[in-house]
N, C-alpha and C positions, 0 to 999 in steps of 0.2 A: 056726201059723206054720211056713212051709216050712223045712226044714233046709238050711243054706248049705253048699255045697261049698268045700273049701279052694282050689279054682281060681276061685272067684267073685271078681270085682274090684268094689271099692266106692270111692266118692269120700268117704264119711264114715261115722262110726259114733258112736252116742250111748249113753252110759251114764247111766241115770237113777237118782236117789236119792229114796226115798220113806220118810218125809216129808223135805221139803227140809232141807238142812243149815243150821245156825246159823253164819253167816260168821265171827263173832267167835271161835268155838271149833272148828269142823270145817272140814277142807280136803281136797281131792283133789290129789295131786301125782304127776307123772310124771318119770322120769329124763331130763334134757335130752339127754344123750349118745345114748341109745337113740332118742329122738324125732328127733334130727338124722339118725341113721343110717337110720331108716325113712322119713324125709322126711314126718313127720306133725306137724301143729300141733295144739295143744289149747287149747280155750276152756272155762273153768270158769264155772259159774253155781251158785246155791244149789240147783238141782234136778239137777245132774249135771255131765257133761263131754262135749264134742263133739270127737271126733278127726277131723281132716280131712287128706286126702292126694289125690294125683292118680291115681285109679283103681288103688289098691293091691290086692294080693292079700288075700283075707280073712284069711289067717294072719298077715299083718303087723299088722292090728288086734288079732287074738287075742293076739299077743305083748305089745302095748301094754296091753291090758286086764289081763293077768295081773300086770303090774308097777305097777298103780295103787296108790299109797300113800294110806291114809285117815288 
């Protein structure tokens, strides 16, 4: 996998969980205020979370990934 530069722009980022989470007991959560500030939306599934923005800088997703609550 190629190393991403902090100046790289992305339209989405996926965080995968293996094995898949048990929805009744396990959850991934992001702080709403930070997601609004970064203009990122998050869709969670049993296999992880997809963060989506409009060609955001790589470091914006990096900040979001750091604050994921399990």
